[in-house]
N, C-alpha and C positions, 0 to 999 in steps of 0.2 A: 764899287761894281754891284749892279743889281742882277740877280739871277732868278729866273722863274723855274720852279721845280714842278714837274708834272708826273702824276701817277694815274695812268689810264686803265680802266677796267672795261669789260664788255659793254656796259651800259652807263659808265660813269667816267668823270674826268676830275680828279682831285688836283688841287694846285696850291702852291705857296709862292709868294714873291718875297725874296729875302735880300736885304741890303747887307752885302758881305763885309762892308767896312766895320760894322759892329755886330754882324750876324743877327740883325733885327728883322723879324717878320713884319713886313709892311701890310700884307693882306694874305688871306687864305680862303679857300672855298671849295665847293663841289658842284659840278654840273652833273645832275643825276637823271636817270631814266632816258638815256640816249636811245633813240630808235623806238621809243614807246610814246611818250608825250613830252616830258622834259620839265625840269625845274632847276633853279640855281639858288645856292645859299652862299653868300659872300660876306666876309667880315674883315674890316681893316684892323691894323694894330692898335689904333686909338679908339676902337669900339663902334665904329659906324657899320651898319649892316644893311644888306639887301637880300630879300627872299622873294622870288617871283616864279610864276609858271612860264615856261618857254616852249618853243618848238625846236626840238633837237633830232631831226631825222638821222643825222650822222654826227661823227666827232667834229667835222668841219664847222657845223653850226654852233656846237658847244664851244669851240675855240673862238669863234667870232664873238660869242656872248662874253666869254672870258675877257677878250680884248676890250669890249665895250665897257664892262664894269670896272676894269682896272684904270681906264683912261677917261671916262666921262661919268657924269652924274654925281650924286651926293657921296658916294663911297669910292671915288677915284683916288688913286695914290700916285699916279704918274700922268704926264700929259700925252705922251705918245709911246708906242712900243719901241721906238728907237732908243728909249732910255733903258731898255733891257739889254744887258751885255751878253747874256747867253741863256740857254734853256737846258736844264738837266732832266732826263727822263728815267724813271725807274722801269727796268725791264726784268721780268721774272726769270726767263730762261735764256741763257747764253750758250748752254751746252759746253762742248770743248772748243768751240769756235772763238768765243770771247772770254778772255781771262782777265781783262782789265777794262776800265772805263774807255770808251771809244767815241771818236768824233762821228757824228751821223752823216752818212752819205746815202744816195739812192741805193747803192749796193749793200750797205749795212742794213737799211730798212728791209730790203728783200731777203737778206739772210735771217733777220729776226722773224720775218713772216714765214720763211721756210721751216723754222723750228716749231711751228704751231702744233704739229703732231705731239711734241713732247710737253707742250703746255697749252692745250686747246682753249682753255678759259682765258688765258692771259696774252699770249704772244701775238695773235692776230689783232686783238684790240690795240695792243701797243703799236703795231705797225700802222693801223688806221690812224692812231693819234699822231704818229710821227709824220705821216703824209699830210694830215690836216694842219699840223703846226707849220710845215714847210709852205703850205699854201697861204696861210694867214700872216705869218711873221715876215718882217723885212728880210730880204735875201742875205744881208750881211750879218745876221744874228746867228752865231754858231750854236749847234745843238750837240749834246753829249748823251750817250746811252750808258747808264750805270746798271750793271747786271747783278741780280740777287745771287746768282750761282758763282760769280767770279771769286768771292772770298773762299769758296770751298774747292777751288782748283788745286789747292795744296794737299788735299786729302790723298794719301798714298793708295796705289792700286789695290793693295790687299784689303783696304777698307771700303773702296768704292765698287768693287766687282761683286756680282751675284754669282751663285752657283749654277748658272745656266751655261749651256754650251758657249764656248768663247766666240763662236761665229755670230751669236746674237749681239754681242758687244760690237764686233767688227762691222756687221751689216746694218744693224738697227739702232746702234748707240745706246743699248740698254745697260745702265749703270746707275749708281747713286750719284745725284747731282747736288742735293742739298739746297735749301732755300733759307730765307731770312738772313742771307749773308750780309746785307747792308746793315741790318740791325746788330747782328753779332759783332761785326767789325767796329761799329760805333761804340757799343757799350764796353767792349773789351779794352778799347783805347781809353775811354773815359775812366774805366776802373783803374788802369795802370797809372794814369795821371793822378787820380785821387789817392792811390796808395804810395805815390812818390817813387814809382818803379818804372824801369824800361820794360815795355811789353815783351821783349826778348827774354826777360828773366822769369816770366810767370807761366804757370800752368793753371789754366782757368776752365771751369765748366760754366758755360753761359746758358741760362734757362730762359728762353723767350716764351712766355706763357700767355696765351690769349685765346680767342676763338680758334685761331690756328697756332700751333705750338711746335717749337723745335728746341732741341738741346744740342749744344756743340762743344766739343773738346778743342780748346785753343792752347797750343803749346808754342811758346816763344813768339806769340803774335800771329800764328798761323793755324788755320783750321786743319785738324787731323782726323776728325770724324764728326758726324752729325746724324741726327735721328731721321730727318726727312730724307727720302731716297730718290727714286726715279721721278716721282711726283711728290707734291706736298701731302700725300695721303699717309705716308709711312711714319713710324715713330710712336709717340704716345697718343692716347685718346684726346680728341679735340671737340670743339663745339658740335659739329655734325659729322666729323670724320672718324673712321674706325681706329686709326693708328695701325700698327703692325698686326697682321692676321695670318695664320697658317693658310697658304695658297689653296690647300685642299679643302679647307672650310669655305673658302670663297666659291670654288667650283661646286661644292655640295649645295650651298645656299642658292646659287644661281640656278641649279637644276631643280631644286625643290620649288622655287618661285616661278620657274619658267621664264627667267629674265634673259633678255639679250645682253651682250657684253656692255652696250651703252647703258642699259637699265641697271645692270649690276654696278657699274661705275657710279651712277647717280645714287644708288642705294647706299654705297659705302662712303661717298663724299658728302651727301646732303641729308641723309636720314639716320645716321649712326652716331657714334660718339656720345656726348652728354645727352643729346636729344633722344637717341634710340635706346640708350641704357636706362635713363631715368624715366622716360615717357612724359617728362615735364617741360624741359626747355633746353636750348643750346647755350643759354646764358649761365655762366658759373654763379652769378649772384642769386639767381632763382633756385639753382641746385642747393646752394648754401642755405637759403631760407627754408627749403623743404627738409633739409637735414635737421635743422633746429626743431622741426615739428616731428621728427622721428621717421620720416619716409624711408623705407628700407631700400628702395631702388636708388634714391638720391644718395643715401649713405654709401651704397655699393659704388656708385659712380665716383663719389668723392674719394673713397678709399683707393680705387683703381688709379685715379690720377696721381695721387700722392705716392703710391707704391711704384708706379712706373717712373716718375721723376727721380725718386730715390735710387732706383735700380740703375738708371743711366749714369747718375753721378758716380756711383761706385764703379761701374764698368769703365767710364772714361778716366777715372783716377788710375785704374789699373793700366789702361792703354797708354797713358802718359807717364807712368811710373812716378806718380806723385801728384800733389794737388796743393796749390797755394791759395786759391780763392774760388768761391761759388758766387755767381751773381744771378739775381732775379730781375727780369725786365718784362715788358709787355703789360697788357691790361690786368691780367691776373697776377703776374709776378710782381708788379709794382704796387698793387693795391690790396691783395688778399694776404693778410698777415697769418691767417690760420693755415693756408697752404704752405707758406714758408716754414712755419713752426713745425708742422707735421713732417715735412720733407726732411728737415734738419734734425729731427728727434732721433736718438739712438744712433748717431753718426760719430760718436766720440772716437771710434777706431780710425776715422779719417781726419781726426783733429778738429772736428766741427763742434763748437759750443755756442749756441745761440743766446744772445741777451734778450730774453723774452719781453722785458719791459720796453726796450728800444724797438724791438720788432713790432710790438703791438701798436706803437705810435707812429710807425713809418708807412707812409703812403705817398707814392708819386714823387719822391725826392731822393737825391743821391745821399745815401747814408750807409755807414757800416753798422750791421745789426748783430754781429758776433761779439762775444766777450773779449776783454782786453787780452786774456791769456789763451784765446782760441788759436791753435796752431794754423788752422785753415781759416782764413777770413771769409765772412759772408756779407754781401752787400746788396742793397737795392740800387739799381742804376737805371734811371729813366732813359728810354731809347728816343732817338730823333733821327730817323732815316732821311727825312727831307733835308736836314742840315748837312748830313754826310754827302748826300747827292750834290748839294750845292757846293760843298768844299771840293769834291772830286771834279765837278764841272769847272770851277774856278781854276784849279790846278792844271787841268788839261788845256784850257783856253790860254792860260798864261804861258804854258810850255810850248804852245804852237805859234806864239807870236814871233 
């Protein structure tokens, strides 16, 4: 069975075509700058590539181009779209409406679009992509929506509620939702398999660290708390996002700058974090390079990141009444051995003892990086959200037959 996985943004359409018989990526690519001018980068599993400028007024034209490169030309991997068994879509915000992978209908698309106030950058583009896909694909090809927030629906109310009047939760649905759920679910299952354990036996802190970062407490295979909140802005500092900030500080800064609410949101989401603190870059690699030259603001940014990750690991160990493993994933988590080393330093009280030699040589591969006698195991676990979306889609389609 061949499944197309789609991850739509406001001006982009990323995709992978996966042969589920061997979970082999046949092709992947990105239709970018939708609504601006447009370009596509497409690569097959055997190394053939296409890069070209295109006209993408809307997501529909992007889908049409996707169909074209998959089925025709030098980088084609299928003859017609009838060879695709199903399409799986990543959807960021499902709120309390969608707690599991769902077959796409017109009603489902409308509900996803109705949630756009809770995820303005994501959900409306998702809806546009879903409509475009329905228009372009054969009518008999089922589509599935896989929600980032679904994994976090097991978080208890005491952890997802804010200290605002209860009516704000009832009327406006203001609560912690959590994000990166697809990634946290994939890596926690992969870790359990690598450890030879049933997920139900494990207490895990999953650290998804990249340009966007979140940390999740996973007890018995279920999310019980996570750092991202009502939006992906909450939690630890990120590439351009503040992470958690005293709300009074937000109002104070907004007043001092004379920002509107929208401008303040942009300030916190796009001009803060690594970029705003360091004054150098939103890229952790450039922050690290500046640290090596002794840049004080880069060093501060680096120290803040490590401190905040360490703090949440301790907090979540307390929340779960124990800790069996810590895993690192995402661009930073998988590749930056210095972040992992500093986070795990002085954590013997939690049973964490890092094997520095193994850690220093571990990048982008599934590997245990703690010592043999470390009570709490530490692992690098590469994430693969697209594969999990494909697996979910396959399971749903088969269950509906």
